[in-house]
C-alpha distance (Angstrom), angle and dihedral (degrees) to the residues before:
residue distance angle dihedral
M1 . . .
R2 3.78 . .
R3 3.77 114.1 .
L4 3.79 127.7 -145.3
P5 3.82 103.1 -139.4
V6 3.81 111.5 -149.9
F7 3.80 115.5 -169.5
L8 3.80 118.8 -163.6
V9 3.80 108.1 -161.0
L10 3.79 105.5 -169.0
D11 3.79 131.2 -166.4
V12 3.82 106.4 -136.5
S13 3.81 96.3 171.0
D14 3.78 122.5 135.3
S15 3.83 90.3 -100.1
M16 3.83 86.5 68.7
V17 3.83 93.8 61.4
G18 3.81 117.7 123.3
E19 3.80 120.3 2.7
P20 3.85 95.8 8.0
R21 3.81 89.7 53.6
R22 3.80 91.6 48.4
L23 3.81 90.0 50.2
L24 3.81 90.8 47.7
E25 3.81 91.6 53.5
K26 3.82 90.5 44.8
G27 3.82 89.5 50.4
I28 3.81 91.4 54.2
E29 3.80 90.7 47.5
T30 3.82 91.7 49.6
L31 3.80 93.2 48.0
I32 3.81 92.4 50.2
Q33 3.82 91.6 47.2
L34 3.81 90.6 51.6
L35 3.79 92.4 49.0
R36 3.80 92.1 47.6
Q37 3.81 90.6 53.3
D38 3.80 93.1 56.9
P39 3.84 115.2 80.5
H40 3.81 92.9 -152.1
A41 3.81 92.2 49.0
L42 3.81 90.3 49.8
E43 3.79 88.5 60.5
T44 3.79 99.6 39.8
A45 3.83 113.8 22.1
Y46 3.80 118.3 102.0
I47 3.80 118.6 -178.7
S48 3.80 129.2 -148.7
V49 3.80 124.7 -177.4
I50 3.79 121.2 -151.5
A51 3.82 118.0 -178.2
F52 3.78 124.3 -161.8
A53 3.77 138.6 -176.2
G54 3.83 117.7 132.0
K55 3.81 87.5 -23.3
V56 3.80 133.2 26.9
E57 3.80 130.2 -125.8
T58 3.80 136.1 174.9
L59 3.80 103.4 -128.7
T60 3.81 95.8 179.3
P61 3.81 124.9 20.5
L62 3.82 117.2 -145.4
T63 3.82 105.2 -53.4
D64 3.80 127.8 174.0
V65 3.80 112.3 -100.1
I66 3.82 92.8 -117.3
S67 3.84 92.6 57.5
F68 3.81 95.6 37.4
Y69 3.78 117.6 116.3
P70 3.83 118.4 178.6
P71 3.81 110.1 -107.3
Q72 3.78 125.9 -128.7
L73 3.80 104.1 -91.0
P74 3.81 117.4 -132.5
L75 3.80 124.5 -140.2
G76 3.79 124.3 -131.8
S77 3.77 144.3 158.2
G78 3.78 125.8 -104.4
T79 3.79 128.6 33.1
A80 3.81 108.7 -118.0
M81 3.80 99.6 -176.6
G82 3.80 92.6 161.7
L83 3.80 91.7 54.5
A84 3.81 89.4 45.8
L85 3.82 90.7 55.0
E86 3.80 91.1 46.7
H87 3.82 91.0 50.5
L88 3.81 90.9 46.4
M89 3.81 92.1 53.2
K90 3.82 90.6 50.9
E91 3.82 90.4 49.6
I92 3.80 91.0 50.1
D93 3.81 91.6 48.1
Q94 3.83 91.0 50.2
S95 3.81 101.6 36.6
V96 3.79 108.7 34.2
R97 3.80 112.8 84.7
R98 3.78 113.4 -129.6
G99 3.78 120.6 -141.0
S100 3.79 122.6 -111.2
S101 3.79 137.2 -179.1
E102 3.84 88.6 -88.7
R103 3.81 99.7 47.7
K104 3.76 144.0 11.0
G105 3.75 116.8 -106.4
D106 3.78 128.4 -134.3
W107 3.78 121.0 -68.9
K108 3.78 114.2 -92.8
P109 3.81 108.4 -81.2
A110 3.78 125.6 -99.7
V111 3.79 114.5 -142.1
F112 3.79 125.9 -162.4
F113 3.80 109.6 -166.6
M114 3.81 105.3 -167.5
T115 3.78 117.1 -170.1
D116 3.77 143.1 130.8
G117 3.80 85.6 -117.5
K118 3.82 100.4 -116.9
P119 3.84 105.1 127.6
T120 3.79 128.3 -171.3
Y121 3.81 100.1 -173.6
S122 3.79 145.5 119.7
H123 3.81 114.3 -87.1
D124 3.85 90.5 -146.0
I125 3.81 92.3 62.3
S126 3.79 91.0 44.1
A127 3.82 94.1 50.5
K128 3.81 91.7 49.5
N129 3.81 91.4 51.5
N130 3.80 94.4 44.4
E131 3.80 87.9 55.8
R132 3.84 91.7 51.6
L133 3.80 92.2 46.6
A134 3.79 91.4 51.2
L135 3.81 91.2 53.7
Q136 3.81 94.1 57.6
P137 3.80 109.3 84.4
G138 3.77 113.4 -147.0
F139 3.80 92.7 21.4
I140 3.77 108.4 141.5
F141 3.77 118.0 -150.2
A142 3.78 111.1 -176.6
L143 3.77 117.3 -175.8
C144 3.79 106.9 -165.8
P145 3.81 108.7 -171.8
P146 3.82 95.5 162.0
L147 3.79 92.4 60.8
Q148 3.81 91.0 -170.7
D149 3.82 88.2 72.0
I150 3.82 98.3 59.9
E151 3.81 91.8 131.3
D152 3.81 89.2 59.4
C153 3.81 88.9 55.5
L154 3.82 93.4 62.7
P155 3.80 99.2 105.8
W156 3.80 95.7 -176.2
K157 3.81 96.4 45.7
K158 3.81 109.4 94.9
R159 3.81 126.8 155.9
G160 3.82 92.2 -15.8
E161 3.79 97.3 -54.7
I162 3.77 134.5 92.9
Q163 3.79 115.1 -112.5
A164 3.81 123.0 -148.4
L165 3.78 113.4 -95.0
A166 3.81 95.5 -153.1
């Protein structure tokens, strides 16, 4: 069966301590609840969690939404958005199944990049990743600064049903 890979790329830098961190955790909880309420998402959605501060780490590889449990989020200093994008692209290359003449591949991935928007990164890395992101049709990059509005950042969720991302 085709999977819908959903990557949560989360800023866990020290600027996210307190209320931003609480909103981040609430946003994850809300997203998972919404996915678990949708019969199609229950069959297709797979969640991965990538955390970034000064360094980047995959906390949860792609896991079906039924089995997914939010990981304990670390805390770090720095906000390496460029490295986070680079890590994300490697994860997508390694984890998302490509289609072939024998079988359909996964749906194009949905990415939720949740941050307070205060980067401390190299512009070279960022430019390289922006170019790669732009070349992937159907790639969804949702920056959700007002973390309270996570439901509004669900690009495929319309009128209670999941729309095709292709």
